[in-house]
A tleap script that builds the chain and sets N, CA, C and O, in Angstrom:
source leaprc.protein.ff14SB
mol = sequence {
  NMET VAL ALA LEU TYR SER ARG VAL GLY SER
  ALA THR LEU PHE ASP GLY ALA TRP ARG LEU
  ARG PRO ILE ALA GLU ARG ARG THR VAL TRP
  ARG GLY HIE ARG ALA HIE SER ILE ALA VAL
  ILE ILE ASP LEU ALA ASP GLY ARG SER LEU
  GLY ALA VAL ASP ASN SER ARG THR GLY SER
  THR HIE TRP VAL VAL CYS ARG ILE GLU LYS
  ALA PRO SER ASP GLY GLU ASP THR ASN ARG
  PRO ARG LEU HIE LEU VAL ASP GLU PRO ASN
  GLU VAL PRO VAL TYR GLY THR SER LEU ALA
  PHE LEU LEU ASP ALA ALA LEU ASP SER GLY
  GLY ASP ILE GLU HIE LEU GLU THR GLY ARG
  LEU ASP GLU LEU ASP ARG GLY ILE CVAL
}
set mol.1.N position { 54.018 -100.434 -193.635 }
set mol.1.CA position { 53.375 -100.124 -194.874 }
set mol.1.C position { 53.734 -101.152 -195.942 }
set mol.1.O position { 52.870 -101.613 -196.688 }
set mol.2.N position { 54.995 -101.501 -196.007 }
set mol.2.CA position { 55.424 -102.480 -197.009 }
set mol.2.C position { 54.711 -103.805 -196.785 }
set mol.2.O position { 54.206 -104.401 -197.736 }
set mol.3.N position { 54.663 -104.269 -195.553 }
set mol.3.CA position { 53.992 -105.534 -195.241 }
set mol.3.C position { 52.503 -105.448 -195.536 }
set mol.3.O position { 51.915 -106.391 -196.066 }
set mol.4.N position { 51.898 -104.332 -195.197 }
set mol.4.CA position { 50.466 -104.157 -195.446 }
set mol.4.C position { 50.163 -104.237 -196.935 }
set mol.4.O position { 49.260 -104.964 -197.348 }
set mol.5.N position { 50.907 -103.498 -197.735 }
set mol.5.CA position { 50.653 -103.517 -199.170 }
set mol.5.C position { 51.069 -104.834 -199.830 }
set mol.5.O position { 50.458 -105.242 -200.817 }
set mol.6.N position { 52.091 -105.502 -199.304 }
set mol.6.CA position { 52.494 -106.765 -199.921 }
set mol.6.C position { 51.517 -107.886 -199.614 }
set mol.6.O position { 51.408 -108.843 -200.380 }
set mol.7.N position { 50.798 -107.774 -198.487 }
set mol.7.CA position { 49.855 -108.826 -198.112 }
set mol.7.C position { 48.413 -108.507 -198.450 }
set mol.7.O position { 47.627 -109.414 -198.727 }
set mol.8.N position { 48.054 -107.238 -198.431 }
set mol.8.CA position { 46.655 -106.872 -198.618 }
set mol.8.C position { 46.440 -106.126 -199.927 }
set mol.8.O position { 45.572 -106.502 -200.714 }
set mol.9.N position { 47.207 -105.089 -200.169 }
set mol.9.CA position { 47.088 -104.328 -201.408 }
set mol.9.C position { 45.978 -103.296 -201.377 }
set mol.9.O position { 46.234 -102.111 -201.592 }
set mol.10.N position { 44.754 -103.719 -201.116 }
set mol.10.CA position { 43.591 -102.835 -201.032 }
set mol.10.C position { 42.540 -103.550 -200.196 }
set mol.10.O position { 42.430 -104.776 -200.227 }
set mol.11.N position { 41.770 -102.767 -199.448 }
set mol.11.CA position { 40.755 -103.396 -198.597 }
set mol.11.C position { 39.760 -102.354 -198.112 }
set mol.11.O position { 40.024 -101.152 -198.140 }
set mol.12.N position { 38.622 -102.841 -197.671 }
set mol.12.CA position { 37.677 -101.990 -196.951 }
set mol.12.C position { 37.475 -102.604 -195.572 }
set mol.12.O position { 37.483 -103.823 -195.404 }
set mol.13.N position { 37.293 -101.724 -194.589 }
set mol.13.CA position { 37.104 -102.153 -193.207 }
set mol.13.C position { 35.878 -101.469 -192.639 }
set mol.13.O position { 35.426 -100.449 -193.159 }
set mol.14.N position { 35.352 -102.025 -191.586 }
set mol.14.CA position { 34.256 -101.429 -190.833 }
set mol.14.C position { 33.067 -101.111 -191.738 }
set mol.14.O position { 32.579 -99.982 -191.788 }
set mol.15.N position { 32.613 -102.157 -192.458 }
set mol.15.CA position { 31.470 -102.040 -193.378 }
set mol.15.C position { 31.646 -100.907 -194.380 }
set mol.15.O position { 30.689 -100.204 -194.706 }
set mol.16.N position { 32.865 -100.735 -194.866 }
set mol.16.CA position { 33.149 -99.729 -195.881 }
set mol.16.C position { 33.518 -98.362 -195.337 }
set mol.16.O position { 33.763 -97.443 -196.119 }
set mol.17.N position { 33.567 -98.197 -194.016 }
set mol.17.CA position { 33.891 -96.895 -193.434 }
set mol.17.C position { 35.352 -96.509 -193.642 }
set mol.17.O position { 35.686 -95.324 -193.655 }
set mol.18.N position { 36.217 -97.496 -193.803 }
set mol.18.CA position { 37.628 -97.249 -194.103 }
set mol.18.C position { 37.958 -97.967 -195.408 }
set mol.18.O position { 37.554 -99.112 -195.609 }
set mol.19.N position { 38.684 -97.302 -196.287 }
set mol.19.CA position { 39.124 -97.908 -197.543 }
set mol.19.C position { 40.618 -97.708 -197.711 }
set mol.19.O position { 41.087 -96.584 -197.889 }
set mol.20.N position { 41.367 -98.807 -197.654 }
set mol.20.CA position { 42.798 -98.764 -197.915 }
set mol.20.C position { 42.990 -98.578 -199.416 }
set mol.20.O position { 42.595 -99.428 -200.214 }
set mol.21.N position { 43.592 -97.468 -199.783 }
set mol.21.CA position { 43.825 -97.190 -201.204 }
set mol.21.C position { 44.866 -98.165 -201.771 }
set mol.21.O position { 45.855 -98.462 -201.101 }
set mol.22.N position { 44.660 -98.658 -202.972 }
set mol.22.CA position { 45.731 -99.432 -203.613 }
set mol.22.C position { 46.961 -98.536 -203.772 }
set mol.22.O position { 46.825 -97.317 -203.868 }
set mol.23.N position { 48.123 -99.111 -203.802 }
set mol.23.CA position { 49.357 -98.334 -203.879 }
set mol.23.C position { 49.348 -97.377 -205.070 }
set mol.23.O position { 49.894 -96.277 -204.980 }
set mol.24.N position { 48.744 -97.776 -206.169 }
set mol.24.CA position { 48.693 -96.910 -207.354 }
set mol.24.C position { 47.815 -95.676 -207.143 }
set mol.24.O position { 47.938 -94.698 -207.879 }
set mol.25.N position { 46.928 -95.714 -206.141 }
set mol.25.CA position { 46.038 -94.582 -205.861 }
set mol.25.C position { 46.506 -93.736 -204.685 }
set mol.25.O position { 45.848 -92.760 -204.324 }
set mol.26.N position { 47.622 -94.094 -204.092 }
set mol.26.CA position { 48.122 -93.309 -202.970 }
set mol.26.C position { 48.501 -91.922 -203.462 }
set mol.26.O position { 49.104 -91.779 -204.526 }
set mol.27.N position { 48.153 -90.909 -202.695 }
set mol.27.CA position { 48.400 -89.531 -203.079 }
set mol.27.C position { 49.160 -88.797 -201.987 }
set mol.27.O position { 49.085 -89.155 -200.812 }
set mol.28.N position { 49.890 -87.769 -202.390 }
set mol.28.CA position { 50.643 -86.968 -201.434 }
set mol.28.C position { 50.179 -85.526 -201.489 }
set mol.28.O position { 49.998 -84.948 -202.561 }
set mol.29.N position { 49.992 -84.964 -200.315 }
set mol.29.CA position { 49.641 -83.556 -200.178 }
set mol.29.C position { 50.931 -82.822 -199.835 }
set mol.29.O position { 51.479 -83.002 -198.747 }
set mol.30.N position { 51.420 -81.990 -200.764 }
set mol.30.CA position { 52.624 -81.198 -200.524 }
set mol.30.C position { 52.198 -79.916 -199.840 }
set mol.30.O position { 51.296 -79.229 -200.320 }
set mol.31.N position { 52.827 -79.584 -198.738 }
set mol.31.CA position { 52.379 -78.454 -197.920 }
set mol.31.C position { 53.369 -77.311 -197.851 }
set mol.31.O position { 53.200 -76.419 -197.020 }
set mol.32.N position { 54.370 -77.296 -198.666 }
set mol.32.CA position { 55.311 -76.183 -198.647 }
set mol.32.C position { 56.643 -76.553 -198.045 }
set mol.32.O position { 56.841 -77.664 -197.555 }
set mol.33.N position { 57.551 -75.601 -198.092 }
set mol.33.CA position { 58.944 -75.834 -197.710 }
set mol.33.C position { 59.117 -76.222 -196.244 }
set mol.33.O position { 59.861 -77.158 -195.951 }
set mol.34.N position { 58.464 -75.545 -195.329 }
set mol.34.CA position { 58.686 -75.791 -193.900 }
set mol.34.C position { 57.668 -76.739 -193.265 }
set mol.34.O position { 57.820 -77.113 -192.102 }
set mol.35.N position { 56.648 -77.127 -194.002 }
set mol.35.CA position { 55.606 -78.012 -193.464 }
set mol.35.C position { 55.804 -79.426 -193.998 }
set mol.35.O position { 56.352 -79.618 -195.084 }
set mol.36.N position { 55.360 -80.396 -193.239 }
set mol.36.CA position { 55.495 -81.794 -193.627 }
set mol.36.C position { 54.429 -82.175 -194.656 }
set mol.36.O position { 53.288 -81.722 -194.570 }
set mol.37.N position { 54.802 -83.002 -195.622 }
set mol.37.CA position { 53.831 -83.529 -196.579 }
set mol.37.C position { 53.052 -84.674 -195.942 }
set mol.37.O position { 53.472 -85.241 -194.933 }
set mol.38.N position { 51.906 -85.007 -196.549 }
set mol.38.CA position { 51.040 -86.060 -196.032 }
set mol.38.C position { 50.790 -87.074 -197.145 }
set mol.38.O position { 50.273 -86.712 -198.202 }
set mol.39.N position { 51.151 -88.341 -196.924 }
set mol.39.CA position { 50.882 -89.423 -197.879 }
set mol.39.C position { 49.583 -90.097 -197.473 }
set mol.39.O position { 49.525 -90.773 -196.446 }
set mol.40.N position { 48.545 -89.917 -198.270 }
set mol.40.CA position { 47.213 -90.425 -197.949 }
set mol.40.C position { 47.117 -91.895 -198.340 }
set mol.40.O position { 47.377 -92.262 -199.486 }
set mol.41.N position { 46.736 -92.745 -197.360 }
set mol.41.CA position { 46.637 -94.174 -197.656 }
set mol.41.C position { 45.257 -94.755 -197.400 }
set mol.41.O position { 44.910 -95.782 -197.983 }
set mol.42.N position { 44.455 -94.121 -196.537 }
set mol.42.CA position { 43.125 -94.650 -196.216 }
set mol.42.C position { 42.101 -93.533 -196.334 }
set mol.42.O position { 42.295 -92.435 -195.812 }
set mol.43.N position { 41.002 -93.830 -197.033 }
set mol.43.CA position { 39.869 -92.907 -197.118 }
set mol.43.C position { 38.839 -93.318 -196.082 }
set mol.43.O position { 38.545 -94.503 -195.927 }
set mol.44.N position { 38.292 -92.343 -195.375 }
set mol.44.CA position { 37.263 -92.598 -194.373 }
set mol.44.C position { 35.902 -92.183 -194.919 }
set mol.44.O position { 35.816 -91.300 -195.772 }
set mol.45.N position { 34.854 -92.810 -194.436 }
set mol.45.CA position { 33.501 -92.578 -194.956 }
set mol.45.C position { 33.027 -91.141 -194.778 }
set mol.45.O position { 32.177 -90.673 -195.536 }
set mol.46.N position { 33.562 -90.439 -193.791 }
set mol.46.CA position { 33.111 -89.064 -193.541 }
set mol.46.C position { 33.821 -88.026 -194.415 }
set mol.46.O position { 33.655 -86.825 -194.204 }
set mol.47.N position { 34.605 -88.476 -195.386 }
set mol.47.CA position { 35.283 -87.558 -196.304 }
set mol.47.C position { 36.698 -87.207 -195.884 }
set mol.47.O position { 37.412 -86.531 -196.624 }
set mol.48.N position { 37.112 -87.653 -194.716 }
set mol.48.CA position { 38.486 -87.410 -194.286 }
set mol.48.C position { 39.378 -88.557 -194.758 }
set mol.48.O position { 38.901 -89.566 -195.277 }
set mol.49.N position { 40.669 -88.377 -194.565 }
set mol.49.CA position { 41.641 -89.388 -194.961 }
set mol.49.C position { 42.662 -89.591 -193.857 }
set mol.49.O position { 42.978 -88.668 -193.106 }
set mol.50.N position { 43.171 -90.807 -193.770 }
set mol.50.CA position { 44.261 -91.135 -192.863 }
set mol.50.C position { 45.542 -91.079 -193.676 }
set mol.50.O position { 45.651 -91.701 -194.733 }
set mol.51.N position { 46.508 -90.328 -193.170 }
set mol.51.CA position { 47.746 -90.183 -193.919 }
set mol.51.C position { 48.975 -90.231 -193.036 }
set mol.51.O position { 48.910 -90.033 -191.823 }
set mol.52.N position { 50.092 -90.498 -193.681 }
set mol.52.CA position { 51.382 -90.577 -193.013 }
set mol.52.C position { 52.139 -89.270 -193.226 }
set mol.52.O position { 52.251 -88.775 -194.348 }
set mol.53.N position { 52.649 -88.728 -192.140 }
set mol.53.CA position { 53.478 -87.531 -192.187 }
set mol.53.C position { 54.893 -87.968 -191.834 }
set mol.53.O position { 55.185 -88.296 -190.684 }
set mol.54.N position { 55.773 -87.970 -192.844 }
set mol.54.CA position { 57.160 -88.376 -192.615 }
set mol.54.C position { 57.996 -87.163 -192.234 }
set mol.54.O position { 57.936 -86.115 -192.876 }
set mol.55.N position { 58.773 -87.334 -191.178 }
set mol.55.CA position { 59.665 -86.288 -190.722 }
set mol.55.C position { 61.084 -86.753 -191.009 }
set mol.55.O position { 61.637 -87.569 -190.271 }
set mol.56.N position { 61.672 -86.237 -192.077 }
set mol.56.CA position { 63.008 -86.685 -192.475 }
set mol.56.C position { 64.064 -86.275 -191.453 }
set mol.56.O position { 65.095 -86.937 -191.326 }
set mol.57.N position { 63.815 -85.192 -190.727 }
set mol.57.CA position { 64.773 -84.720 -189.729 }
set mol.57.C position { 64.897 -85.715 -188.578 }
set mol.57.O position { 66.003 -85.987 -188.111 }
set mol.58.N position { 63.758 -86.266 -188.112 }
set mol.58.CA position { 63.784 -87.197 -186.983 }
set mol.58.C position { 63.706 -88.660 -187.413 }
set mol.58.O position { 63.949 -89.559 -186.608 }
set mol.59.N position { 63.368 -88.898 -188.678 }
set mol.59.CA position { 63.224 -90.268 -189.158 }
set mol.59.C position { 61.954 -90.948 -188.679 }
set mol.59.O position { 61.864 -92.176 -188.693 }
set mol.60.N position { 60.972 -90.163 -188.256 }
set mol.60.CA position { 59.730 -90.741 -187.735 }
set mol.60.C position { 58.566 -90.495 -188.693 }
set mol.60.O position { 58.611 -89.613 -189.550 }
set mol.61.N position { 57.532 -91.298 -188.518 }
set mol.61.CA position { 56.284 -91.142 -189.261 }
set mol.61.C position { 55.162 -90.999 -188.248 }
set mol.61.O position { 55.050 -91.790 -187.312 }
set mol.62.N position { 54.341 -89.992 -188.441 }
set mol.62.CA position { 53.163 -89.793 -187.596 }
set mol.62.C position { 51.928 -89.955 -188.473 }
set mol.62.O position { 51.977 -89.712 -189.679 }
set mol.63.N position { 50.828 -90.364 -187.866 }
set mol.63.CA position { 49.581 -90.598 -188.576 }
set mol.63.C position { 48.578 -89.510 -188.235 }
set mol.63.O position { 48.383 -89.177 -187.066 }
set mol.64.N position { 47.941 -88.958 -189.262 }
set mol.64.CA position { 46.975 -87.872 -189.098 }
set mol.64.C position { 45.687 -88.207 -189.839 }
set mol.64.O position { 45.680 -89.027 -190.757 }
set mol.65.N position { 44.602 -87.566 -189.430 }
set mol.65.CA position { 43.330 -87.661 -190.143 }
set mol.65.C position { 42.956 -86.246 -190.552 }
set mol.65.O position { 42.874 -85.345 -189.718 }
set mol.66.N position { 42.728 -86.061 -191.857 }
set mol.66.CA position { 42.486 -84.722 -192.375 }
set mol.66.C position { 41.584 -84.771 -193.605 }
set mol.66.O position { 41.313 -85.837 -194.158 }
set mol.67.N position { 41.130 -83.600 -194.012 }
set mol.67.CA position { 40.370 -83.472 -195.253 }
set mol.67.C position { 41.286 -82.890 -196.315 }
set mol.67.O position { 41.998 -81.913 -196.080 }
set mol.68.N position { 41.254 -83.513 -197.492 }
set mol.68.CA position { 42.052 -83.030 -198.620 }
set mol.68.C position { 41.138 -82.861 -199.824 }
set mol.68.O position { 40.062 -83.455 -199.891 }
set mol.69.N position { 41.574 -82.056 -200.757 }
set mol.69.CA position { 40.834 -81.924 -202.016 }
set mol.69.C position { 41.799 -81.523 -203.116 }
set mol.69.O position { 42.931 -81.113 -202.859 }
set mol.70.N position { 41.328 -81.650 -204.342 }
set mol.70.CA position { 42.150 -81.264 -205.479 }
set mol.70.C position { 42.394 -79.764 -205.429 }
set mol.70.O position { 41.492 -78.973 -205.149 }
set mol.71.N position { 43.631 -79.398 -205.708 }
set mol.71.CA position { 44.003 -77.987 -205.755 }
set mol.71.C position { 43.713 -77.453 -207.151 }
set mol.71.O position { 43.724 -78.210 -208.122 }
set mol.72.N position { 43.455 -76.158 -207.255 }
set mol.72.CA position { 43.274 -75.576 -208.586 }
set mol.72.C position { 44.508 -75.833 -209.440 }
set mol.72.O position { 45.632 -75.809 -208.941 }
set mol.73.N position { 44.297 -76.076 -210.708 }
set mol.73.CA position { 45.392 -76.371 -211.628 }
set mol.73.C position { 46.254 -75.130 -211.833 }
set mol.73.O position { 45.752 -74.011 -211.930 }
set mol.74.N position { 47.568 -75.358 -211.896 }
set mol.74.CA position { 48.474 -74.252 -212.184 }
set mol.74.C position { 48.963 -74.312 -213.632 }
set mol.74.O position { 49.919 -73.632 -214.005 }
set mol.75.N position { 48.295 -75.135 -214.439 }
set mol.75.CA position { 48.640 -75.246 -215.845 }
set mol.75.C position { 49.654 -76.320 -216.152 }
set mol.75.O position { 49.879 -76.631 -217.321 }
set mol.76.N position { 50.275 -76.896 -215.139 }
set mol.76.CA position { 51.253 -77.955 -215.374 }
set mol.76.C position { 50.535 -79.262 -215.656 }
set mol.76.O position { 49.579 -79.618 -214.967 }
set mol.77.N position { 50.996 -79.967 -216.664 }
set mol.77.CA position { 50.443 -81.285 -216.966 }
set mol.77.C position { 51.136 -82.325 -216.097 }
set mol.77.O position { 52.348 -82.514 -216.198 }
set mol.78.N position { 50.378 -82.992 -215.252 }
set mol.78.CA position { 50.914 -84.074 -214.436 }
set mol.78.C position { 49.968 -85.250 -214.539 }
set mol.78.O position { 48.803 -85.093 -214.904 }
set mol.79.N position { 50.470 -86.419 -214.218 }
set mol.79.CA position { 49.620 -87.605 -214.286 }
set mol.79.C position { 48.857 -87.827 -212.985 }
set mol.79.O position { 48.035 -88.740 -212.905 }
set mol.80.N position { 49.114 -87.009 -211.963 }
set mol.80.CA position { 48.393 -87.122 -210.697 }
set mol.80.C position { 47.858 -85.749 -210.317 }
set mol.80.O position { 48.513 -84.731 -210.541 }
set mol.81.N position { 46.665 -85.734 -209.740 }
set mol.81.CA position { 46.114 -84.427 -209.344 }
set mol.81.C position { 46.902 -83.825 -208.184 }
set mol.81.O position { 47.400 -84.543 -207.317 }
set mol.82.N position { 47.005 -82.511 -208.182 }
set mol.82.CA position { 47.608 -81.817 -207.043 }
set mol.82.C position { 46.550 -81.713 -205.954 }
set mol.82.O position { 45.381 -81.437 -206.224 }
set mol.83.N position { 46.977 -81.935 -204.739 }
set mol.83.CA position { 46.060 -81.921 -203.609 }
set mol.83.C position { 46.496 -80.868 -202.600 }
set mol.83.O position { 47.669 -80.502 -202.533 }
set mol.84.N position { 45.536 -80.387 -201.816 }
set mol.84.CA position { 45.890 -79.503 -200.714 }
set mol.84.C position { 45.065 -79.863 -199.486 }
set mol.84.O position { 44.010 -80.493 -199.573 }
set mol.85.N position { 45.579 -79.445 -198.358 }
set mol.85.CA position { 44.940 -79.683 -197.077 }
set mol.85.C position { 43.806 -78.682 -196.911 }
set mol.85.O position { 44.019 -77.475 -197.021 }
set mol.86.N position { 42.593 -79.181 -196.645 }
set mol.86.CA position { 41.426 -78.327 -196.441 }
set mol.86.C position { 41.426 -77.765 -195.023 }
set mol.86.O position { 41.126 -76.589 -194.816 }
set mol.87.N position { 41.761 -78.602 -194.056 }
set mol.87.CA position { 41.743 -78.216 -192.647 }
set mol.87.C position { 42.939 -77.332 -192.308 }
set mol.87.O position { 43.985 -77.405 -192.952 }
set mol.88.N position { 42.768 -76.510 -191.302 }
set mol.88.CA position { 43.895 -75.779 -190.737 }
set mol.88.C position { 44.749 -76.783 -189.961 }
set mol.88.O position { 44.199 -77.699 -189.349 }
set mol.89.N position { 46.069 -76.638 -189.968 }
set mol.89.CA position { 46.918 -77.593 -189.249 }
set mol.89.C position { 46.562 -77.751 -187.772 }
set mol.89.O position { 46.755 -78.831 -187.213 }
set mol.90.N position { 46.050 -76.706 -187.126 }
set mol.90.CA position { 45.682 -76.831 -185.714 }
set mol.90.C position { 44.375 -77.593 -185.516 }
set mol.90.O position { 43.967 -77.836 -184.380 }
set mol.91.N position { 43.713 -77.973 -186.610 }
set mol.91.CA position { 42.492 -78.778 -186.557 }
set mol.91.C position { 42.742 -80.245 -186.907 }
set mol.91.O position { 41.836 -81.071 -186.803 }
set mol.92.N position { 43.960 -80.569 -187.319 }
set mol.92.CA position { 44.287 -81.924 -187.794 }
set mol.92.C position { 44.891 -82.732 -186.654 }
set mol.92.O position { 46.000 -82.437 -186.209 }
set mol.93.N position { 44.164 -83.764 -186.169 }
set mol.93.CA position { 44.703 -84.585 -185.080 }
set mol.93.C position { 45.830 -85.500 -185.543 }
set mol.93.O position { 45.818 -86.022 -186.658 }
set mol.94.N position { 46.799 -85.677 -184.656 }
set mol.94.CA position { 47.913 -86.598 -184.863 }
set mol.94.C position { 47.663 -87.795 -183.953 }
set mol.94.O position { 47.292 -87.634 -182.791 }
set mol.95.N position { 47.870 -89.014 -184.498 }
set mol.95.CA position { 47.554 -90.240 -183.768 }
set mol.95.C position { 48.758 -91.126 -183.497 }
set mol.95.O position { 48.620 -92.349 -183.496 }
set mol.96.N position { 49.896 -90.570 -183.276 }
set mol.96.CA position { 51.058 -91.371 -182.922 }
set mol.96.C position { 51.854 -91.836 -184.116 }
set mol.96.O position { 51.625 -91.399 -185.243 }
set mol.97.N position { 52.800 -92.735 -183.857 }
set mol.97.CA position { 53.776 -93.141 -184.872 }
set mol.97.C position { 53.633 -94.576 -185.366 }
set mol.97.O position { 54.357 -94.986 -186.273 }
set mol.98.N position { 52.727 -95.335 -184.798 }
set mol.98.CA position { 52.628 -96.753 -185.153 }
set mol.98.C position { 51.330 -97.052 -185.903 }
set mol.98.O position { 50.241 -96.952 -185.338 }
set mol.99.N position { 51.455 -97.418 -187.170 }
set mol.99.CA position { 50.277 -97.811 -187.939 }
set mol.99.C position { 49.684 -99.098 -187.377 }
set mol.99.O position { 48.462 -99.240 -187.327 }
set mol.100.N position { 50.523 -100.034 -186.954 }
set mol.100.CA position { 50.027 -101.293 -186.389 }
set mol.100.C position { 49.199 -101.022 -185.133 }
set mol.100.O position { 48.128 -101.606 -184.965 }
set mol.101.N position { 49.678 -100.147 -184.253 }
set mol.101.CA position { 48.945 -99.803 -183.031 }
set mol.101.C position { 47.624 -99.122 -183.378 }
set mol.101.O position { 46.589 -99.420 -182.780 }
set mol.102.N position { 47.663 -98.214 -184.341 }
set mol.102.CA position { 46.463 -97.498 -184.767 }
set mol.102.C position { 45.421 -98.466 -185.335 }
set mol.102.O position { 44.243 -98.385 -184.987 }
set mol.103.N position { 45.854 -99.379 -186.207 }
set mol.103.CA position { 44.923 -100.346 -186.799 }
set mol.103.C position { 44.380 -101.307 -185.744 }
set mol.103.O position { 43.200 -101.657 -185.778 }
set mol.104.N position { 45.215 -101.731 -184.820 }
set mol.104.CA position { 44.764 -102.613 -183.741 }
set mol.104.C position { 43.695 -101.926 -182.892 }
set mol.104.O position { 42.669 -102.526 -182.575 }
set mol.105.N position { 43.937 -100.674 -182.529 }
set mol.105.CA position { 42.955 -99.919 -181.738 }
set mol.105.C position { 41.672 -99.702 -182.536 }
set mol.105.O position { 40.578 -99.769 -181.975 }
set mol.106.N position { 41.792 -99.443 -183.831 }
set mol.106.CA position { 40.613 -99.257 -184.678 }
set mol.106.C position { 39.793 -100.538 -184.749 }
set mol.106.O position { 38.563 -100.491 -184.717 }
set mol.107.N position { 40.461 -101.676 -184.846 }
set mol.107.CA position { 39.745 -102.956 -184.875 }
set mol.107.C position { 39.012 -103.211 -183.565 }
set mol.107.O position { 37.917 -103.774 -183.561 }
set mol.108.N position { 39.611 -102.802 -182.462 }
set mol.108.CA position { 38.977 -102.982 -181.146 }
set mol.108.C position { 37.797 -102.046 -180.916 }
set mol.108.O position { 36.931 -102.331 -180.089 }
set mol.109.N position { 37.758 -100.924 -181.647 }
set mol.109.CA position { 36.733 -99.911 -181.378 }
set mol.109.C position { 35.840 -99.618 -182.585 }
set mol.109.O position { 35.186 -98.576 -182.637 }
set mol.110.N position { 35.814 -100.531 -183.548 }
set mol.110.CA position { 34.946 -100.344 -184.709 }
set mol.110.C position { 35.337 -99.188 -185.603 }
set mol.110.O position { 34.493 -98.624 -186.298 }
set mol.111.N position { 36.604 -98.832 -185.592 }
set mol.111.CA position { 37.102 -97.764 -186.457 }
set mol.111.C position { 37.294 -96.431 -185.768 }
set mol.111.O position { 37.826 -95.502 -186.374 }
set mol.112.N position { 36.880 -96.309 -184.527 }
set mol.112.CA position { 37.036 -95.051 -183.800 }
set mol.112.C position { 38.444 -94.983 -183.215 }
set mol.112.O position { 38.829 -95.830 -182.408 }
set mol.113.N position { 39.206 -93.977 -183.624 }
set mol.113.CA position { 40.573 -93.824 -183.115 }
set mol.113.C position { 40.782 -92.498 -182.392 }
set mol.113.O position { 41.913 -92.166 -182.039 }
set mol.114.N position { 39.724 -91.741 -182.166 }
set mol.114.CA position { 39.862 -90.421 -181.538 }
set mol.114.C position { 40.598 -90.473 -180.203 }
set mol.114.O position { 41.313 -89.534 -179.854 }
set mol.115.N position { 40.430 -91.549 -179.463 }
set mol.115.CA position { 41.073 -91.666 -178.153 }
set mol.115.C position { 42.593 -91.797 -178.239 }
set mol.115.O position { 43.274 -91.735 -177.215 }
set mol.116.N position { 43.132 -91.976 -179.443 }
set mol.116.CA position { 44.573 -92.130 -179.632 }
set mol.116.C position { 45.286 -90.807 -179.923 }
set mol.116.O position { 46.506 -90.789 -180.090 }
set mol.117.N position { 44.549 -89.718 -179.986 }
set mol.117.CA position { 45.153 -88.438 -180.374 }
set mol.117.C position { 46.303 -88.059 -179.443 }
set mol.117.O position { 46.174 -88.104 -178.219 }
set mol.118.N position { 47.433 -87.685 -180.056 }
set mol.118.CA position { 48.614 -87.285 -179.289 }
set mol.118.C position { 48.973 -85.820 -179.485 }
set mol.118.O position { 49.859 -85.308 -178.800 }
set mol.119.N position { 48.307 -85.141 -180.398 }
set mol.119.CA position { 48.617 -83.740 -180.663 }
set mol.119.C position { 47.929 -83.274 -181.931 }
set mol.119.O position { 46.977 -83.893 -182.405 }
set mol.120.N position { 48.426 -82.177 -182.470 }
set mol.120.CA position { 47.879 -81.577 -183.687 }
set mol.120.C position { 48.999 -81.345 -184.700 }
set mol.120.O position { 50.170 -81.245 -184.332 }
set mol.121.N position { 48.630 -81.261 -185.969 }
set mol.121.CA position { 49.601 -81.132 -187.049 }
set mol.121.C position { 50.449 -79.871 -186.902 }
set mol.121.O position { 51.644 -79.907 -187.195 }
set mol.122.N position { 49.874 -78.774 -186.463 }
set mol.122.CA position { 50.676 -77.564 -186.292 }
set mol.122.C position { 51.786 -77.782 -185.251 }
set mol.122.O position { 52.879 -77.232 -185.385 }
set mol.123.N position { 51.507 -78.576 -184.230 }
set mol.123.CA position { 52.511 -78.900 -183.228 }
set mol.123.C position { 53.601 -79.791 -183.826 }
set mol.123.O position { 54.784 -79.633 -183.525 }
set mol.124.N position { 53.186 -80.721 -184.670 }
set mol.124.CA position { 54.145 -81.601 -185.342 }
set mol.124.C position { 55.046 -80.779 -186.253 }
set mol.124.O position { 56.257 -80.998 -186.287 }
set mol.125.N position { 54.469 -79.838 -186.989 }
set mol.125.CA position { 55.262 -78.968 -187.861 }
set mol.125.C position { 56.300 -78.169 -187.072 }
set mol.125.O position { 57.385 -77.883 -187.577 }
set mol.126.N position { 55.963 -77.815 -185.842 }
set mol.126.CA position { 56.882 -77.029 -184.994 }
set mol.126.C position { 57.815 -77.919 -184.176 }
set mol.126.O position { 58.676 -77.411 -183.458 }
set mol.127.N position { 57.654 -79.246 -184.275 }
set mol.127.CA position { 58.530 -80.178 -183.559 }
set mol.127.C position { 58.134 -80.416 -182.123 }
set mol.127.O position { 58.944 -80.895 -181.329 }
set mol.128.N position { 56.886 -80.084 -181.767 }
set mol.128.CA position { 56.422 -80.265 -180.387 }
set mol.128.C position { 55.933 -81.687 -180.143 }
set mol.128.O position { 56.151 -82.228 -179.059 }
set mol.129.N position { 55.282 -82.302 -181.117 }
set mol.129.CA position { 54.725 -83.655 -180.952 }
set mol.129.C position { 55.800 -84.671 -181.230 }
set mol.129.O position { 55.549 -85.874 -181.148 }
savepdb mol mol.pdb
quit
């Protein structure tokens, strides 16, 4: 991630189907005490987003594709919108731990990464993936 942002910063791929968010636009979906948060870095043309799920317990990062939206305001003034996961965790595919591998496969397949699925977010939350 550091190398990607230090060299690219922001980009569109696959005729605009993927948009790497500038670091200032990166958003995090907080999912509660026992669930992993999702740092959204790429917007996809179909309304979904590619995000990083960091697991502090194992020190690993997994990549997921999910739908997010602004959460209703709770009255707190913040400089960033609160977001929530639209999809159920058992509907959110997990695509492994390597962003470089994921991007390489996406470049080879015109942005299609479905064949890389290794599990689902609910499994990741339970420590199965």
